[in-house]
C-alpha positions in Angstrom: 125.9 98.7 86.1 123.1 100.5 85.1 120.9 102.9 87.4 117.8 100.7 89.1 115.2 102.8 89.2 112.3 101.3 89.9 109.8 102.3 87.4 108.2 100.5 85.4 107.3 101.4 81.8 104.9 100.5 79.0 105.7 100.8 75.5 109.4 102.9 76.8 106.9 105.5 79.1 106.7 105.4 82.5 103.1 104.2 84.2 102.3 104.1 88.0 101.5 101.4 90.0 98.5 100.1 90.9 97.0 100.4 94.8 97.0 96.4 94.6 100.8 96.3 93.8 101.6 98.6 96.5 99.9 96.4 99.0 102.5 95.4 101.5 100.0 92.8 103.1 98.6 91.4 99.7 102.4 91.4 98.3 103.6 89.6 101.5 100.7 87.0 100.9 102.0 86.6 97.4 105.0 85.2 98.5 103.7 82.8 101.0 102.0 81.3 98.6 103.9 81.2 96.0 106.5 79.1 98.5 104.6 77.4 99.4 103.1 75.7 95.9 107.0 75.8 94.5 108.8 74.6 97.3 111.5 78.0 96.6 112.3 79.8 99.4 113.2 83.5 98.7 115.1 83.7 101.8 117.3 81.3 101.3 117.7 82.4 97.2 118.9 85.9 98.8 121.6 84.2 101.0 122.5 82.0 98.4 122.7 85.1 96.1 125.2 87.2 98.9 126.9 84.6 100.2 129.1 84.2 97.1 
């Protein structure tokens, strides 16, 4: 398995992560919106993945 660094790359060069992308409150809002509009629960998905 390859090591996951969590870094982002563009044209094979590392790039920074925007302030908005690091905003915890905004990311939680996006996840809630996504779950509400898709009917998909990410917590359920995570539970199903880890139950195997």
